[in-house]
C-alpha positions, 0 to 999 in steps of 0.5 A, a space after each residue: 500500500 502506498 504511503 498516502 494510502 496508509 495515511 488515508 486508512 488510518 484517518 478512516 479508522 478515526 472517522 469510523 469511530 467518530 461516525 459510530 459514536 455520533 461525534 460531530 467532527 465539525 465542532 472539534 475541527 472548528 477549534 483545533 484546525 485553526 490552532 494547528 494551522 497557526 502552529 504549523 505556519 510558525 513552526 515548519 522549517 523552510 526546508 519542509 514548507 513544500 510539505 506544509 499541507 501534508 504536515 498540517 493534515 497529519 497533525 489534524 488527523 492525529 489530534 482528532 484521534 487523541 481528542 477521543 482517545 482512539 489512536 491508530 498504530 500509524 498515527 502513534 508512530 508518526 506522532 513520535 517521529 514528529 516529536 523528535 523533529 523528524 518528518 514521517 514520509 513512508 513505510 518500509 515493509 508490509 504495514 504494520 510490520 516494518 518501519 516508519 521512514 522519516 526525513 531529518 531536515 537539515 537547515 540550509 547553510 547561509 
């Protein structure tokens, strides 16, 4: 499965939980998306700005799960990588076996 396919599948697991438990995602999104956007705008390095939409989307999906205490294996792996300053960008192996692939951004020299 492709990296985007894995990310979509993880997001679907969270969406399914919201749907089955009749949780209105719009109410949550109204509150968290704006704050995540602001944080991304001020925190994403120049080197990773090309991937702004991916990073923002990852954080929104991870936050949605954390808010209702449903966490996917992929989201947990991604969250750990982000906390260490890495950019999750793929999966090596057949998920969930294998390893998360990450990119370590190196600031451009001036």
